[in-house]
C-alpha positions as CSV (number, residue, x, y, z in Angstrom):
1,M,114.8,82.7,110.6
2,K,117.8,84.8,109.6
3,K,121.3,84.3,111.0
4,H,123.4,87.2,112.3
5,T,126.7,87.5,114.2
6,M,127.6,90.0,116.9
7,T,131.2,90.2,117.9
8,L,132.6,92.2,120.9
9,L,135.9,93.5,119.7
10,G,138.9,93.3,122.0
11,G,139.0,91.4,125.3
12,T,141.3,88.5,126.0
13,R,142.8,87.2,122.8
14,G,142.0,83.6,122.0
15,E,139.9,83.1,125.1
16,L,136.2,83.4,125.6
17,R,136.0,85.6,128.7
18,V,133.6,88.5,128.8
19,P,132.0,90.2,131.9
20,A,128.4,89.1,132.2
21,D,127.2,92.7,132.6
22,V,129.0,93.7,129.3
23,L,127.4,90.8,127.4
24,L,124.0,91.5,128.9
25,E,124.2,95.2,128.0
26,A,125.3,94.5,124.4
27,V,122.5,92.0,123.8
28,G,120.0,94.2,125.6
29,A,120.9,97.3,123.5
30,L,120.7,95.3,120.3
31,L,117.3,93.9,121.3
32,E,116.0,97.4,122.3
33,G,117.4,98.9,119.1
34,A,115.8,96.2,116.9
35,R,112.5,96.7,118.6
36,Q,112.6,100.5,118.2
37,A,113.9,100.4,114.6
38,T,111.2,98.0,113.5
39,R,108.4,100.0,115.1
40,F,109.8,103.2,113.5
41,V,109.7,101.6,110.0
42,V,106.1,100.5,110.4
43,E,104.6,103.2,112.6
44,G,106.9,106.2,112.3
45,E,107.9,106.3,115.9
46,S,110.2,104.0,117.9
47,T,108.2,104.2,121.2
48,R,104.6,104.6,122.1
49,K,102.5,104.6,125.2
50,G,100.5,101.4,125.9
51,P,101.2,97.7,125.2
52,R,103.4,96.7,122.4
53,P,101.6,95.1,119.4
54,A,101.9,91.3,119.3
55,W,103.6,91.3,115.9
56,L,106.4,93.5,117.3
57,D,107.2,91.1,120.1
58,V,107.4,88.2,117.7
59,A,109.6,90.2,115.3
60,C,112.1,90.8,118.1
61,R,112.2,87.3,119.5
62,V,116.0,87.1,118.8
63,E,117.6,83.8,119.9
64,I,121.3,83.3,120.8
65,T,122.5,80.1,119.2
66,G,126.2,80.1,120.0
67,L,128.9,81.9,121.9
68,T,132.5,81.3,120.8
69,A,136.0,82.8,121.4
70,G,137.7,85.2,119.0
71,S,136.9,88.3,121.0
72,A,133.4,87.2,122.0
73,V,131.4,86.0,119.0
74,V,127.6,85.7,119.6
75,A,125.6,83.8,117.0
76,L,122.0,85.1,116.6
77,E,118.9,84.1,114.8
78,A,115.9,86.4,114.2
79,P,112.6,86.1,112.3
80,T,112.1,88.0,109.1
81,L,109.3,90.5,108.7
82,A,107.5,88.1,106.3
83,D,107.8,85.4,109.0
84,V,106.4,87.6,111.7
85,A,103.2,88.8,110.1
86,P,102.4,87.3,106.7
87,E,99.1,89.2,106.6
88,R,101.1,92.5,107.0
89,F,104.4,91.8,105.2
90,G,104.2,88.4,103.5
91,G,102.1,89.5,100.5
92,A,104.8,91.7,99.1
93,H,108.6,91.3,98.7
94,Q,109.1,94.9,99.9
95,V,107.7,97.1,102.7
96,S,107.5,100.9,102.4
97,L,108.8,103.0,105.3
98,F,106.1,104.9,107.2
99,V,107.9,108.3,106.9
100,E,109.3,107.7,103.4
101,A,107.0,105.6,101.2
102,Q,109.4,105.7,98.3
103,R,112.1,103.9,100.3
104,L,111.5,100.2,100.5
105,I,112.7,97.5,102.9
106,E,112.9,93.9,101.9
107,A,110.3,91.8,103.7
108,S,113.1,89.2,104.1
109,S,114.9,91.6,106.5
110,S,114.9,91.0,110.3
111,A,114.5,93.5,113.1
112,V,118.3,93.2,113.6
113,D,118.8,94.2,110.0
114,L,116.6,97.3,110.5
115,F,118.5,98.5,113.6
116,A,121.9,97.8,111.9
117,G,120.7,100.0,109.0
118,V,120.1,102.9,111.4
119,L,123.5,102.3,113.1
120,A,125.2,102.3,109.7
121,S,123.7,105.7,108.7
122,V,124.5,107.1,112.1
123,V,128.2,105.9,112.0
124,K,128.6,107.4,108.5
125,G,127.2,110.7,109.8
126,D,124.8,110.8,106.8
127,R,122.2,113.1,108.4
128,D,119.7,113.0,105.5
129,R,119.7,109.2,105.5
130,V,119.2,108.8,109.2
131,L,115.7,107.7,109.8
132,A,115.3,107.7,113.6
133,D,113.8,109.7,116.5
134,R,115.5,110.7,119.7
135,A,114.6,107.5,121.6
136,L,116.1,105.4,118.8
137,L,119.3,107.6,118.7
138,D,119.6,107.2,122.5
139,T,119.7,103.4,122.0
140,C,122.4,103.8,119.3
141,V,124.4,105.6,121.9
142,R,123.7,102.9,124.4
143,F,124.8,100.2,121.9
144,A,128.1,102.0,121.2
145,R,128.7,102.4,124.9
146,A,128.2,98.7,125.6
147,A,131.7,97.9,124.5
148,R,133.8,98.5,127.7
149,D,136.0,96.7,130.2
150,G,138.6,95.8,127.6
151,F,136.3,95.8,124.6
152,H,136.5,98.7,122.1
153,G,133.7,98.1,119.7
154,I,130.9,95.8,118.4
155,Q,130.7,94.2,115.0
156,L,127.5,93.0,113.3
157,E,127.6,90.6,110.4
158,G,125.0,89.1,108.1
159,I,123.2,92.4,107.7
160,A,120.9,93.0,104.7
161,G,122.1,95.8,102.4
162,L,125.6,95.9,103.7
163,D,128.5,94.4,101.8
164,A,130.9,94.5,104.8
165,P,130.5,93.9,108.5
166,L,129.2,96.9,110.4
167,V,131.6,98.1,113.2
168,V,130.4,100.5,115.9
169,R,133.4,101.6,118.0
170,R,133.2,103.0,121.5
171,D,135.1,106.1,120.4
172,E,132.2,107.0,118.1
173,V,129.9,107.7,121.1
174,G,130.6,111.4,121.0
175,K,129.7,111.6,117.4
176,I,126.5,109.8,117.9
177,E,125.6,111.9,120.9
178,L,126.3,115.1,118.9
179,L,124.0,113.9,116.1
180,R,121.3,113.2,118.6
181,D,121.6,116.5,120.4
182,E,121.7,118.6,117.3
183,T,118.5,117.0,116.0
184,P,115.9,119.9,115.8
185,D,113.2,120.0,118.4
186,P,109.6,119.3,117.4
187,K,107.5,122.4,116.6
188,A,103.9,123.2,116.0
189,V,103.0,123.6,112.3
190,R,100.1,124.0,110.0
191,V,100.3,122.5,106.5
192,T,97.9,122.5,103.5
193,G,98.0,119.9,100.8
194,T,96.0,117.2,98.9
195,L,95.0,114.2,100.9
196,D,96.7,111.8,98.6
197,T,97.1,108.5,100.5
198,I,95.2,106.8,103.3
199,S,96.6,103.6,104.8
200,A,94.1,100.7,105.5
201,T,96.4,99.1,108.0
202,K,98.4,102.0,109.5
203,S,97.5,105.2,111.3
204,D,99.0,107.4,108.6
205,V,98.1,109.6,105.7
206,V,100.2,111.3,103.0
207,L,99.7,114.9,101.9
208,T,101.0,116.1,98.5
209,L,101.9,119.8,98.6
210,A,101.6,122.3,95.8
211,D,105.2,121.7,94.7
212,G,104.8,117.9,94.6
213,T,106.4,117.2,98.0
214,A,105.0,114.2,99.9
215,V,104.5,114.8,103.6
216,A,103.8,111.9,106.0
217,A,101.3,112.6,108.8
218,R,100.4,110.3,111.7
219,L,97.0,110.2,113.2
220,D,96.5,108.9,116.8
221,A,92.7,108.8,116.3
222,R,91.2,108.6,112.9
223,D,87.7,109.0,111.5
224,N,87.6,106.7,108.5
225,E,84.4,108.2,107.2
226,Q,85.8,111.7,107.3
227,L,89.0,110.6,105.6
228,K,87.0,109.0,102.8
229,T,85.0,112.2,102.1
230,L,88.3,114.3,102.1
231,F,90.3,111.9,100.0
232,G,91.7,113.7,96.9
233,S,90.7,117.1,98.2
234,R,92.7,119.9,99.7
235,V,93.0,119.6,103.5
236,V,94.8,121.4,106.3
237,V,96.5,119.6,109.1
238,A,97.8,121.1,112.4
239,G,100.1,119.3,114.7
240,M,103.7,118.8,115.8
241,A,106.4,118.4,113.2
242,Q,109.3,115.9,113.9
243,F,112.6,116.4,112.1
244,R,115.6,114.4,111.0
245,P,119.1,115.3,112.3
246,S,119.6,117.2,109.0
247,G,116.6,119.4,109.8
248,K,114.5,117.9,107.0
249,L,110.9,117.1,107.9
250,L,110.3,113.6,109.1
251,V,106.6,113.3,110.0
252,I,103.7,115.4,111.4
253,D,101.8,114.2,114.5
254,V,98.4,115.4,113.6
255,E,96.1,117.1,116.1
256,Y,93.6,118.4,113.6
257,L,92.7,117.5,110.0
258,G,89.9,119.2,108.0
259,P,89.0,120.8,104.7
260,A,91.3,123.6,103.6
261,R,89.9,127.2,103.3
262,A,91.0,129.9,101.0
263,G,93.2,131.5,103.6
264,D,95.1,128.2,104.2
265,T,97.1,128.7,100.9
266,V,99.8,130.4,103.1
267,F,100.5,127.0,104.6
268,E,101.3,125.1,101.4
269,S,105.1,124.9,102.0
270,T,107.1,122.2,103.8
271,P,107.7,123.0,107.5
272,K,111.2,124.1,108.3
273,A,113.1,123.2,111.5
274,T,114.0,126.0,113.9
275,A,117.7,126.6,113.6
276,R,119.7,125.3,116.6
277,K,123.1,126.5,117.6
278,P,125.7,123.7,117.4
279,V,126.3,121.8,120.6
280,A,130.1,122.3,119.9
281,S,132.1,124.1,117.3
282,W,135.4,122.5,116.3
283,V,138.0,125.2,115.4
284,P,141.5,124.1,114.2
285,Q,144.2,125.7,116.3
286,D,147.8,126.5,115.5
287,E,150.5,128.7,117.1
288,A,148.6,131.9,116.1
289,T,145.1,130.9,117.4
290,G,143.5,129.7,120.6
291,V,145.5,129.4,123.8
292,S,148.8,129.4,121.8
293,A,148.1,132.9,120.7
294,F,148.7,134.3,124.2
295,F,150.2,131.6,126.3
296,G,153.8,132.5,127.3
297,T,153.5,136.2,126.2
298,W,153.3,139.4,128.3
299,P,150.0,141.2,127.7
300,G,151.6,144.7,128.1
301,D,153.5,146.8,125.6
302,E,156.6,147.4,127.8
303,T,160.0,146.4,126.5
304,D,162.0,143.7,128.3
305,E,164.3,146.4,129.8
306,E,161.3,148.4,131.1
307,L,159.7,145.3,132.6
308,L,162.9,144.2,134.3
309,G,163.5,147.6,135.6
310,A,160.0,147.7,137.2
311,L,160.5,144.4,138.7
312,E,163.8,145.5,140.2
313,A,162.2,148.6,141.7
314,I,159.7,146.6,143.7
315,R,162.2,144.1,145.2
């Protein structure tokens, strides 16, 4: 078991007093985020229809071991990936991410570590490093919103890979929502590449494109015999491409996979996200721009004397 600490920042100084619904929401958002982040690392998506796998329920069996004053400090313990499923994670010190095989997660990490890693990249606004889908980003918003009724943020400590405590403040909700809302929508794509990797334990394959780019693809239903015959050869996949907040390809949900034909060479490039207009554009304003450019001024070209004369005439 790995120890973590969650602190609700603010509240009654020196006294342990926190509304039950606030504590319930903070713990609930942490648990949901941990579950989604862990599933995303392993399966490439944070939510899926049907029952959750048993190993995921065990991974997110977070226990509260203490509650003390000093804002509201909640002591937590969570199992590590290696503890959860030794047959899946225990044989190696590191676990590769589904959508980015070259990035590795320590098997000694817990589900809380994984969610905190997503929160850290979201808070920093590092769009290329954010590995999350919309459902997981929604939970990041929920977690940031949980600090209310006198609390202004939540701090997580004991997080793998972070040298300092992670602080998620309520005033960062808008930034996280903007990141979520500007994430490109999925779109239908067709991609040609070499079937380079087939997972024995996961529903994924990796294509290597002509320029050497590795593309992760997810199969809901797989024909192992067909995959074996196509391994190492050129194939074409068709499906829905999912993108990161930066617009970079995340993964392809495959609807068709088969041998590539001569005409499929036109699909040898990485799918691009459809450009989206920003949800909001921030424009600095001074006395010469925005409302200040016209507020308090007369829109006509009359002189002051002409204007005063006209007003006098209609009295």
